[in-house]
N, C-alpha and C positions, 0 to 999 in steps of 0.2 A: 615357622611355616617354611615349606620348600619355596625356592625362588622361581622354579619353572616346572611346568607339567608338559610332558611330551605327548603328542597325539599318538594314539594307537592305530588309528585307521583313518585314512584320508579318502577312502572310496565309498564309504557309506555313512549314514547319519550317526553323529557322535554327540550325545546329549551331555549336559553339564555334569552328570553323575550324582553322587551322594555327598553329604556334608561330612568331612573328616574332623574339622575343628573350626572354631570361630572365636572372635574376640570383639569386645566393644571398642568403638572409636568415637570421636567427637560427632554427635548427632547421627550415629549409625552403627554399623558393624562391618567386619571384614571376615570373609569365609574362605577356607580352603576346601575345595571339593575334589572328588576323585579325578575329574577331567578338566578343571579350570580353577581360577580364583574369582571371587565375586566380592564386590564392595557395594554397600547400600548406605547412602548418606542423605539426610534431609537437608535441603538447601533453603527452604522457607516453609512456613506452616502449610501442609498439604502438598508440598513438592519434594519428591525424593528422586535421587539419581541412582541408577544401577549400572555397574560396570562388570563385564565378564571378560577376562583376559586369560591367556595361556601363560604369561609371565608377569610376575609382580611389577617388573619394570615398566610394563605397558599401562599401568594405572595413571590416570591424570595426565594424559598426553595433551599437547597443545590444542586449543580450540579457537578458531577464528570467530565462532559464533558467540561464545559465552563471555560476558564482561561483568555480569552482576555478582556482587559479593554474596556470600552466604548470609542469610538472615537468621539470627539466633532463635531457636525454637526448642522447647523442652521435649526431649525424646526419651521414652522409657523403653529399654531393651531388656528382654527376659527370655529365658529358655523354657519351653514347655516340652511335654513328652515327645511330640512329633514335629515341632517347629520352633523356629526362633521368631519372636514377635517384636516388632518395632511399632511404637505408637506415639503420635503427637496429638494436638488438640483438634485435628481435622480428619486424619485417616489412621487405619490400623493395617499394618503390613505383616502377613504371615509367610515366612520362608520355610516351606516344608523341607525336612532334612533328608528323606530317603524316598524318592529322589528329590534333588533340589528343584523346587518349583515355587513360584511367586503367586500369591493371591492378595488383592488389595481391597479393603472394605471401607465404606464410610463408617462413622462412629455409631450410626443407627443400625449397623449390621448389613447394609446393602452391598452386595458384591459389585465392585466397579470394574475390575479387570483381573483375569487369572490366566496363568500359563495353561496351554494344552497339557493334559495330564501325562501323555506319553512322551512329548517332545520338549516342551519348554524352550529354553535356550539351547541351541545345538549347532554343530558345525558340519559342513560338507567340504572337506579340505580347508581352504582359507575362508570360505563363505560362511558367515555367521547369521543366524536367524532366530528371532523370537516368535514362536507359534503361540497363539492365544485362543482361548475359548471365545466364541461369538454368542452373544445373548439374543434372545428372541426380541425382534423389533429394533435392535441396535442400529444406529445410523452413524455415518462417518462424514465429517465436513472439514474443509480446509485443504491443506497440503499445497498451498501457494498457487503458483501459476500452472494450474491443471485444467484442461478442457473437460467436457463431459458434464454430467448432471451435478446438481448441488449435493445430493446424497451420493457418496462414493460407493455405497454397498453394491457388491457384485462386480466391481471393477478392480483393475490393477494398474499401477502407475510406476514409472521408472524415473529416478532423479539422475539426470546426466545432461548437463548444460549443452544444448544443441542449437546450432544455427538452422532454423527450420523455415525457410522462405515460403510464403503463401501457404502456410500450414492449414490442414483441414480442421474443421471444428471439433473433431475427435482425436486429433493428432497428439502423440505423446512420445518422447518428452519434448519440451520446449526449452526456452532460454535460461530459466532460473530454477534452482532446486531449493525448496523449502521443506525439509523433512519433519513437518509438524502438523498434526491434525487433532481434532477433537472427536471424541466418541459421545454419542447422545443416547442415553438409556431412557427408560420409561419416565423417570423423574429426577435423573441425575446426569451430570456431565463430567467428563474428564479430558485431559489432554496428554498427548505423548509427543515428545521431541526426541528424535533419534539423531544424535550428534555424531555422525560419521560422514566424512567428506567423500568417501568412495562412491561408486555407483550403487545406489540403493533401490530396492523395490518394495512397494507397499501393496499388498494383496488383501483386499477387503471382501474376499469370498469369490473371486473369479476362478472358474474351473474346478471348484470344490465346494462342499457345503459342511466341511468338518471344522475348519479353523480360519482365522485371519492371521496374517503375519507381516513382519517387516524384516528385511535382510540387507546385508551389505556384502559386496563381493570380496572384501578384505577388511582388516582393521578390527577394532574391538566392538563388542556389543555394549554400547554406551548410550543409555537413554534416560530421559527424565519423565517421570509420571507426575501429573499435576491434577489436583482436584480442588474445585471451588463450587460454590452454589450456582454460579451462572457462567456462561461463556465469557462474559466480560471479566469476571474474576480470574478465570484461567488465563485469558490473554494478558491481563495485568501482570500475573506471575511470569508468564513466558517472556514478556518484553522487559521485565526486570532482569531476567536472565540474559537475554540476547541484546538488550539495549533498545532505546526508543529514538525516533527521529528527532533531530533538532528542529526548532521552528524555522521554516524556510523563509527566504526573502519574500516579502509581500508580492512583489512583481511576478514571481513564479506561479502564483495562483490565478493570474489573468489568462486571457486567450493567447495561444501561441500558434504561429503559422510556420509551417515547414514544407519544403519541397526538396526532392532529390533531382536537381539542385537549383538554387537561386544564384545566378552570377550573370554578368559582372556586377560591380558595386552599383552601377546605375539602375540595374533591374531591381535590386533589393530596395533601393531608395524609392523607386517607383511603386513597388508593392506597399511600402510604408505610407507613402503619400495617398495612395488609394484608400487605405483604411481611414486615414484622417479625413479625406474629402467626403467619404461616404458616411461618416459618423458611426463607424463600426469600431467599438473598443478593441484594442489589442495591446499587448505589452512586449511580445517577444517575436523576433524573426531568427530563423536558423540558417546556418551555413553548413551544407553537406560537403562531401569530399572534394568538390570542385573548387573550393577556395584555396586548396593546397597546391603547391607546385608538384606536379606529377604524383599526386596523392601521398606525398611524404609528410609524415606527422611533424608538427612544430615548424611548418613553413607556410608562407603565403605566396600565392600566385601573383607576381608583381604586375602582370598584364591585366588581370581581372580585378585585383584589389591593390591599386598602386600605392595607396596611403592608408593602411588599415586603421591607424589612430584617427585620422580625419574622418574616415568612413564611420567608425563607431561613434565618434563625437556627433556627426550629423544625425545619426539615428537616435542618439541620446537626446539631442535637442528636440526631436519629434516625440519623445516619450517611449522609445523602444530600447530594450536590451538585446544584445546579440548573444546567441548560444552557438558554439562551434563544435563540430564533431571531432572526436579524438579516437583513432583506432590504435590498437596496441602494436601492430606490425611496423617494424622499423626497417626500411629498405636497406639491404646489405650492399651498399654502394660506397666504395672508397672515395673519400672527398666530401661525402655527405656528413656534415658536422655532427648531427645527432648520432648516426651510426658509429662514427669514429670515436666520439666521446664515450658512448656506451660500451664499445669494445675495450677502450682504455680502462674504464671503470669496472669492467667485468660484471655487467648486470644482466646478461642475456641467458636464457634457458639453454642448457647444453645436453649433448649426448653423453653417455657414460665414459666415452673416450676423451672427453674434454673439448670436443669441437662444438661450435655453435649450431644449434638446431635452426633450420630455415624452413619456412612454409610459404606458399604463394598466396598473397592477398592483393588488394588493389594496387599497391606500388610495384608488385612483382615479388621476387624472392625476398623474404623479410625475416629478421630476427625478432624475438619476443622478449621483452623485459620480464624478469622473474619477480613478479609482484609479491611473492611470498618471502622475499628477501628485503629487510629494512633498507639496505643500501640502495637497492633498485627503486624502491618507492621514493626515497629522497631524491635520487637522480631524476626520475620522472617529474617530480615536483619542481625541481630546478629548471628544467627545460620549458615548463609552462610559461615562463616569462615572455616567450615569443608571442603569446596571445594575450596574456594579462597586461603587457606593456601597451597594447592597443586599446585597453579598456574593457576587454571581454570579462564578464562575470558569471557566465553560464557555460557548462561543459557537458557534452553529450558523449558518453562512452559507449561505443558500438563495437561489434565484431569481437566482443571480449569473452566469448565462451571458453577458449578462444576459437574463432572461426578461421578456416583456411580452405582454399580450393581442394576438392577431394574429400573433405570432411572426415579425415581419418588420421588424426595426430598420433604419431608413434607412442606407445605406452611407456617405452623405456627411457624417454627423456627425463631429466632430473631437475628437481626444484629444491630450493633451500628449506622451505617450510619452517621458517623461524629457527633454523639451525637443526631441526630434527631430521631433515631430508625426506624426500618423497618423490615418487614417480608421477607421471601424468595421471595415472589412475587415482591417486590420492589428492592431487592438486587441482584438477580441472574444475571441479564444482566451486572452488573458492577463488579461482583466478579473477573472474570479473569483479567479485566483491573487493578483492585487494587492489585492483586497478581503480575502482571507485574511491577506496580509502586513500590511495596515493594522489588521486586527482583533487579530492577535497582538502587534504593536508597541504598539498602544493599551493593551491589557490589561497588558503588561509595564511600561509607564510608570505606569499607575494603581495597579497592585498589584505593586510591585517585589519581587524575591526569590522570587516564587512561579512555579511552572510552571503554564501555562494549557493548556486543551484547546480547540482550534479544529477544527470539522468543516465541510467544504465539499462542495458538490455539483459545482461547476465547477473546472477547473484546467488547468494546462499543465505541461510538464516543469519540475521543480523545486518543484512544489507540496508535495512531501514536507517541505520546510524549514519550512512554516508550518502544515500542517493534515493531519488524517486525511481520507480521502475515502470517501463511501458511494455506492452505486450507484443512488441516486435512486428514482423512483417505480415500484417493481416490482409484481408481481401475485401473488396467492395461488394458486400452482400448482406442481406438481412440476417442470415444465419451467423455471419461473423460479428455483426453489430451486437446481437444478443449474446453470443458466446463471449464477446469482450466484456460485457457486463458481469457475467459469471466469473471470468478470470479476475477482474478487479475486485469483486466482492470476496472471492476466495483468498486473494492476497490480503485483503483487510482482515479476514478471519485468521490469518497467519502472521500478523504482526507488521504488515507493510501498509501503512495508511495512505502514502503518497504514491498513487498508481493511476494508470490510465491507458488508453488505447489510441491508435491513430484514427481520428474522426474522419469519416468518409472512406476509409480503407486505403492501405498503401498500394497494394497491387490491384489493378483493374480500375474501372471508372464508375463512380456511383451515378445513379439516375438522380435527377433533381429531387424527386420525392424521398429517396434514400438519404441524400445529403441533408435535406431539411430535418428529417427525423433524427439523424445521427448527431447533428450539431445541437439540436434541442436536448438530446440525451447527454451529450458531452458537457453541456453547461452544468449538469448535475453530476459531474465526476471530479475526483480530487485533482487529477492532472488533465488539463484541457488543451489538447493540441490537434490541429488538422495537419495531415501529412499526405503527400502523394508522390508517386514514383515517376522517374524519368520516362519520357516518351509517352506520357498520358496527357489528357487534356488538362488545362489549367484548372485548379481546384480551390481557388479562393472563394469566399462567401458570395461574391458578386458574379461568379462565373456560371451560375445556374439559373439566371433569369431574375427579374425584379421581385417576383413573389418569394422565391427562396431567399434572396438577399434580405427582404423585410423580415422573414422568419428568423434568419440567422441573427440579424441585428437585434431583434426582440429578445432572443434568449441569451445572447452575449451581454446585452444591456442588463437583463435580469440577474445574471451571474454577478456582474460588477456591482449592482445595487445590493445584492445579498452578501457582499464581501465581509461586512462586520460579523454576520452570522457564520460564514464559512471560515474566516480567520479564527474565530473562537473555537470552532470544531477542530482546527489544526492545533490550537493550543491544548485542547483536551487530549488529542492524540499524542502530543509530545510529553504529556504528563502521565498518562495512564496506558497508552497503547491502544485506546479505543479507536477503531477505524472511522474514517469520514464516510465512506460508503459502507453501510451496515446491512449485510444480508439479514433478512427477517429471521433466519436461523440463529443469528446472534442474539436476537431479542426474544424470540418465541421458539426456542429449540424443541419443545415437546409438542408443538402444534403440528399435526400431520399434514394439514393443508399447505403449509409453507413449502413442503418438499414435492408437491404435485407439479407436474410439468407446466401447466398454465400459469403457475404463480411463483416458480422457483427463481425468476429473475427480479422479483420485487425487492426493493431495498429502501432503507431510510438513508437520506442524505443529511448527515448530521442528526441531531436529536429529534427534529420536528417534521421534516418533509418526507413523505412517502412518494417514491417515484416508481412508476409502472412502465417499464420499457415495452414498446410496441413496434411491430413491423411497419414498414413504409407502405405496404400494399393493403393495409387494413384500416377501416374507420370505426368498426365496432370492436370493442375490446372487453375481454373477460378479465376481471380483476377481483382480488380479495382484499378486504379491509380487516386488519386485526381488531381485536376487542377494543372497545372504547368509542369515543366520538371522533369524527373526522370532518374537515371542511374542504370543499373543492377550492383550490388556491385561486382560481380565476373569478369565481362569483360568490364564494362563501356558502354555497349550498351545503346543508348539513347531512351527514350520513351516520347511521348507527353501525358500529363495527361488528366483527365476527360474522361476516356474510360475504358471499360472492355476488358480483354485480356484472351486468353487461351494459356498458356505456358507450355512447358515440362521441368520437373526437375527430374534428376535421384536421386536415393536414398541418395546420399551423399550430397545433397544440399536442402535447403529450400529457397523459394523466399524471397530475401531481396533487397531493392532498396534504393538509396540515393537521397534525394530531391535536385534538382538544387538550387544553392545559399547556399549550406551547407558547413560545415567544419567537418571533422572527425579527431580526434587526436588519435594517436596510439604510443605505445611504443614497445620495443623489447620483445621477448619471455622471459618467466621466469618460474621457477617451483612454485613459490609462491609469494605473494604480499609483503612479508617481505624481499625478496631477493634484494640486492643492487648491482649496477654495477658502475664502474668508467666510466666517460665520456659517459653518456647515451645520446642517440639521440631520440628526439621527432619527430615523423612524423606528419606533417600537410597535410591533403588531402583536397584540395580545389576543389569544384565542381561548376564551373561557369554555368550561364544560368538562374539565378534568383537573387533576392535580399534576403539577410538573414544575420544573425549575430550569433555568438557563444561566450560564455563567458568561457574561460579556467581557471579552478580553481585548485590550488594545496595547500596542507599543509602537515603536517607530518603524517596525517592519523591515529594517535594513541593517541594524547593528546588533551587537550582543549586550547592549546596555540593560536589556530586560533582565539579564541574569544578576544584575546588581540592584534590582528593585525598581528600575525605571519602566513601569508598566501601570496600567489601570485595569482593575479586576473587580467586578461587582456581580452579585448574585441576584437574580430575579425569580420570584416564586409566585405561582398561581395556585389558587384553590377555589372552592365553591363560593367563598365570600369576597374574593378580590385578588389584588396583586400587591406584593411587597417588593420594593426595589431597595436593596441594601446600599449603604454608603460604599464608595469606591476605596479600594486598597491599592497602594503603590504610589510612586512619585511621578508617574507620567501624566502630563496634562492632556486631557482628551482633546482631539481635534474637533469635536462636536460642541458647538456653543449653545445649541438648542436641541431639545428633544420634542418630537411630535409623536404622541402616544395614541395609537388607534385601538379601539376596542371593537372586535369583530363579534358576530353573533347578535343575539337579541337582548343581552343583559342591559338593565337600566342602571346607570351610574348613580350611586347614592351619596358618595363623598370622596373628596380628594384632600389629602393632608400632606402639605409640603412646607415645612417650617411655619406651620400654623396659618399659612396663606390659603385663601380660597381661589380656585382656578375654574374658569368657565369652560363648559363643554361646548365645542363647536361641531359642525357637521360639514362633510364635503363628499362629493363623488370621488371614488378612488378606483384606479385601474392598475392592475399588476403588470400587464404587458400591453403594448400598443396594438391597435388593429393592424392587420395586413391590408393596407389602405385600399388598393385597387381591386382586391379580391374578396373582401368581406361583403357578403350579401346585404348586411345591414347598412353599409355606406350607400349603395345604390338606392335603397328604400328610405334613406334618411331617417333611420330608426335608432333608438338608443342601443348602445352595445350591451345588451341586457345580460350577456354571458361574461362581460368583462368589467362592468362598473358596479360598485357597491356604494351605497350611501352610508358612510361610517361616522360615528362619533369620534372626536379626537380632542386631545388636550395638548397645548403648547406650553412648555416650561423652559426656563433657562437651565443650562447644564447643572444638574444638582450635585451637591457634595454631601448631602445627608439622605436619610431614608425617605422614600416616597411610599405612601399608602393610598391605594385606590380601592374603593369598595363598590360592589354592585349587588343588585337583587337578582 
């Protein structure tokens, strides 16, 4: 084969051309065409990678996203009259020879994806695009941190990491770029991951009705096509390719309170004490940029935080972890040890003439570490000792798009890009991800054996390996609250399970009603943090009146009680990529109702809880329940699914339902997730009426010992006849010495088998959330909390080590 093909025309569209010759390679083929080279390789059953390049040397360039090894699959390659065919046990790929065009089919003959017949893969100068046919009724979901509707059809989006303060609910682009989406056909689904770190555009039929396309302003056409029976199967393959999150420290799943900014140390300690005095659970307090000396990274302001280690110790004694902000800009000031050392180590981004690039951010003119250089990542990690020595275990990477005043970084600045070299155009979208990588690796070296929490604003595909992601500088409004739900759900559809929004809104001031709704909703999000901006009113849960404080306490308590259930969902995410917040499109992709505007925000929180986000100024809510049976979580009222309903909810509640055939695991109330009790009881809530299963997972929540088998893992199955609880696997001793098993619904228990022992069924009144004391009308009338109390049968047993069988009629 020739080594390089010269472009003939850079001013008009140049398609790939026709096939000149081809050869088989391992799990695929390599093609020389008249205008490019193309390689097609299966990476796993149903997952194939396509690369189009102008020079053979451009094949297999470095990727920050891809870490998964190829999975061996049997591929049959053959040449037909008009095409080259590649086939495995999942899909059939037809590569037309004249002109070179790709069509992909399921094995039953259904067309999944096909190039536009006229254009296919083509170039406009350096810009490369794949144009595709769009099928009738085809929908598009995912693409990470993107505003707008759940179904992307008719919209276009740009991937270019952007500092977008107080962004509009339809603004694009935002802070993170995840060039992966799923296509939903009549009865099939597929995924496409376009692994190109330059600025990319995805057009799903905006401004034309002929085709959809994805394009990059430079670099190769390098994409992966994934087919599986379900979106979860596609996501499992995608996260095999780009990696999955590590299990986070348990404390990072608790409530987190942040403000721009809490200082001095006495104010932070006062906020912490307020949480404890008021009985509102919380695990994390944040330090924004004012903890630093003149905003200089890796420094402490000695007037505001005179003794950082003693300060962190005092908070630790109260059950709080400290998370500190880390911005990438390093003030270019002679005598500032961090800058002097970085200059000596030659770790900063430079202009082509060798001088250090400077941009203005919080500390003034600043240099920026080149996080695409291994040496710079190690240097950053070394300097983290200035905060880890004080006992800090959480790290907040902000301004890492990278952001600077003026918002126009020169494109000619140069990055190492793992030795390949690249300009700002190639490196910007991966910069924040590599900063998160450097932060996590640095913390792990300085505090070995511990799990660490990293939060980032910017990222690229694969960011889930290093950090949680939050949706940046949102606004205090109902529209932003609901848009935040779609952003987090979309990131879940795109491989990022640990995501969240600033509860209450960062910019502006929420009304008491909005804050109450938002914090109730935040309790059912993977990352749960309240955050407010400088020069706005205080925004802790007690700052909006007693009624709102009670509502906040109720939902934060409920989240902490649900922690065994939530932690098990995070375990599933770390193993399969399944998100914690699950858009209904993930589970019911072919159900048209899911995509309608009134219902597009609905999601499952874990496997069992359906959450319906609602505005703060509404009490009557239109909602849709998927097929199957459903329980109102507050009072066990039963509903038949596959129907729309209008239900009334007062301000202290948001609509939450439990799927029939589900299990909810709950623990007792606590102030923080480090708090330990003797003789803890685990509540198992069984909801008969359908078939389902749940995997209960425990470990120490703090170290990596679970990777060596120190965990407890057991499966719980429900069907029409009863419930089976399998024996536990793993060497971790459960913290729960007793189980209290509640049976919801109207089933009559007919037998309990535990080591041949008979157990008595008892009954008690059960309430999921406390009443909002002074504001509940039932209090004044001295009536039963009829919408919050259920009379439930239950069984108490010692923590079992063998199978439990419960049967009912």
